[in-house]
Every structure is written in structure tokens, then in C-alpha cells.
C-alpha positions in Angstrom: 63.2 59.2 -14.8 60.3 56.8 -14.4 58.8 55.5 -17.6 55.1 55.8 -18.3 54.9 52.0 -18.4 56.6 51.7 -15.0 54.2 54.3 -13.5 51.2 52.4 -14.8 52.5 49.1 -13.5 53.1 50.8 -10.1 49.6 52.2 -10.0 48.1 48.9 -11.0 50.1 47.1 -8.3 48.9 49.6 -5.8 45.3 49.1 -6.8 45.7 45.3 -6.6 47.3 45.7 -3.2 44.6 48.0 -1.9 41.9 45.7 -3.2 43.5 42.7 -1.5 43.9 44.7 1.8 40.2 45.9 1.7 38.7 42.5 0.8 36.3 41.1 3.4 38.7 38.4 4.5 41.3 41.0 5.5 39.2 44.0 6.5 38.3 44.7 10.1 34.9 43.2 10.9 33.8 46.4 12.6 34.8 48.7 9.6 32.1 51.2 8.8 31.5 49.4 5.5 30.2 46.4 7.5 26.7 46.1 9.0 26.6 47.3 12.6 24.5 44.2 13.3 27.5 42.1 12.3 29.6 43.9 14.9 27.1 43.2 17.6 26.9 39.6 16.4 30.7 39.1 16.4 31.0 40.7 19.9 28.4 38.5 21.5 29.7 35.4 19.6 33.0 36.0 21.4 31.2 36.6 24.7 29.2 33.4 24.2 32.6 31.6 23.9 33.6 33.0 27.3 36.3 35.5 26.3 35.2 38.0 28.8 35.5 35.6 31.7 39.2 36.3 31.9 40.4 39.9 32.2 43.5 39.1 30.2 41.4 38.2 27.2 39.7 41.6 27.0 41.9 42.4 24.1 39.9 40.0 21.9 36.8 42.3 22.2 38.5 45.6 22.9 38.3 46.6 19.2 34.5 46.3 19.2 33.8 48.4 22.3 34.4 52.0 23.5 35.3 51.1 27.1 38.9 50.5 28.1 38.6 47.7 30.5 36.2 45.0 31.5 34.4 45.6 34.9 34.8 42.9 37.6 31.6 40.9 37.4 30.2 38.8 40.2 27.8 36.9 37.9 27.6 35.4 34.5 24.4 35.1 32.5 24.3 31.5 31.1 22.6 31.4 27.7 21.6 29.0 25.1 22.1 31.4 22.2 21.2 34.9 21.0 19.8 36.6 17.9 20.7 39.9 16.2 18.3 41.1 13.4 20.2 41.9 10.2 17.2 43.8 8.9 17.9 47.5 9.4 14.1 48.2 9.8 14.3 46.5 13.2 17.1 48.9 14.3 16.8 52.5 15.6 18.8 54.6 13.2 19.7 57.8 15.1 21.8 59.2 12.2 24.3 57.8 9.7 27.0 57.5 12.3 24.9 56.1 15.2 22.4 53.2 15.4 20.7 51.1 18.1 20.6 47.4 17.3 18.4 45.0 19.4 19.7 41.7 20.6 17.8 38.9 22.2 19.4 36.3 24.5 17.9 32.9 25.3 18.7 32.8 29.0 19.0 29.7 31.1 20.0 31.3 34.4 22.5 33.2 36.4 25.8 31.8 37.8 27.2 33.7 40.8 31.0 33.5 40.8 31.6 34.2 44.5 29.3 31.3 45.7 29.7 29.0 42.6 25.9 28.9 42.6 23.5 28.7 39.7 20.0 30.1 39.8 17.8 28.9 36.9 15.9 31.8 35.3 14.8 30.6 31.9 13.5 33.1 29.5 14.6 35.8 27.1 16.5 39.0 27.7 16.5 41.9 25.3 19.2 44.5 25.1 19.5 47.6 22.9 23.1 48.0 21.8 24.1 51.6 20.8 26.9 51.8 18.2 28.7 54.8 16.9 31.2 55.3 14.1 34.6 56.2 15.6 37.7 56.5 13.5 36.0 54.7 10.6 34.8 51.7 12.7 31.6 50.8 14.4 32.1 50.7 18.2 29.6 49.5 20.8 29.0 52.4 23.2 26.5 50.8 25.6 25.3 48.9 27.4 28.1 47.2 29.3 26.4 43.9 30.1 27.8 41.1 32.3 29.2 38.2 30.4 26.6 36.2 28.5 28.3 32.8 28.1 27.0 29.7 26.5 26.0 26.7 28.6 28.5 24.4 27.0 31.4 26.8 27.6 30.4 27.3 31.2 30.3 23.5 31.7 33.9 23.4 30.4 35.0 26.2 32.7 33.5 24.4 35.7 35.1 21.1 34.7 38.5 22.8 34.4 38.0 24.4 37.8 37.2 21.0 39.3 40.4 19.5 37.8 42.5 22.3 39.3 40.8 22.4 42.7 42.5 20.5 45.5 40.0 21.2 48.3 37.4 18.4 48.6 34.6 20.7 49.8 35.1 23.1 46.9 35.3 20.2 44.4 32.0 19.0 45.8 30.4 22.4 45.3 31.8 22.6 41.8 30.4 19.2 41.0 27.0 20.3 42.3 27.3 23.5 40.1 28.1 21.3 37.1 25.1 19.1 37.7 22.8 22.2 37.9 24.3 23.7 34.7 23.7 20.4 32.9 20.0 20.2 33.7 19.3 23.9 32.9 16.8 24.2 30.1 15.0 27.0 28.4 
């Protein structure tokens, strides 16, 4: 028979364990207890680092989105940052389980993957990101945007491609792309 003292100690240990498990450092960043704006911010921070450039790294963002695979993109939007308002008054609150959070990108231009070409198109781009609570977590439902990758990361990707490329003509086109990316400004 379990003593009363043993039962209390067991309950206390369970509470401490639950508290540690649910602490912000260990909780899922898209848990319903977190701001949907933070989910959008985390997703686009990963996108900014280029995780969506490689289909094998889709798993790093899969927990934030409702779609099952990354579409094949022919272009990458090269950005110099983005902002997501944390103030809920700037969101569209559909109901307690669905919100639309705006995001604004500072765009430098578009990089076309098939031609290794860069077209400067400086300006801003707005998107309205719809999130719903699914299984206790905020999930991005739409839109499915092409990758929005930071300029610095794209320069690193191009530099790596140049190192791996053996064909002189392609190396030259990658060098030209790198030069265009470097001079891109808002």
C-alpha cells in the first residue's frame, strides 16, 4: 500500500516534471499558448536562412505548416529582412482558433534558379498569413510562398555552387550572379 507521504511526493514530482516540460524552453514554439505572430516569425526566420532551398530540409519547417511537401520553385525572393507585428490589433482575428497575421518583406529582387539570373526588384512585399489551431498547435494554412531568403545566405549558396562547379562557363555565370547579388540594395 502506498503511504500518503509517498503519494504526495509522487504528485509533487509529477507537477515539477510537467512544469519543466511545459516551460518555454521546452515547449513547442507553435503551441497554442504562444502568439501566432511568433509562429509566423519563426517560420520566416528559418526561410530567411534558406532551409526551404533544399527539399530534404523541409522537415525543419514542416511542424509550422499544414502542407505536406514543399513545391518545386523556379525562383527565390531575395530579401533584406521582414517584419511581423506582435500587436494583435494589426491582425485579423477570424475566431479564437483562426487568425490572419500580416508580414512585410524588404525585397531586393528575384533569383531565377533555372537561368542563375537575378532581377533587382527592390521594394516591399506584403503577405497575409492565415493560421489555424490544429491539434493544440498553430499551423500556417496559407499562402504557400516561394522561398524568401536573405541576401547573405544566397551569396553563400552561390559561392558554394561556384566551388562545386567544374564547367568554366557555368562558373562564370555563377560569378556574375554573385556580383549582381552583392550590389543589390533596397
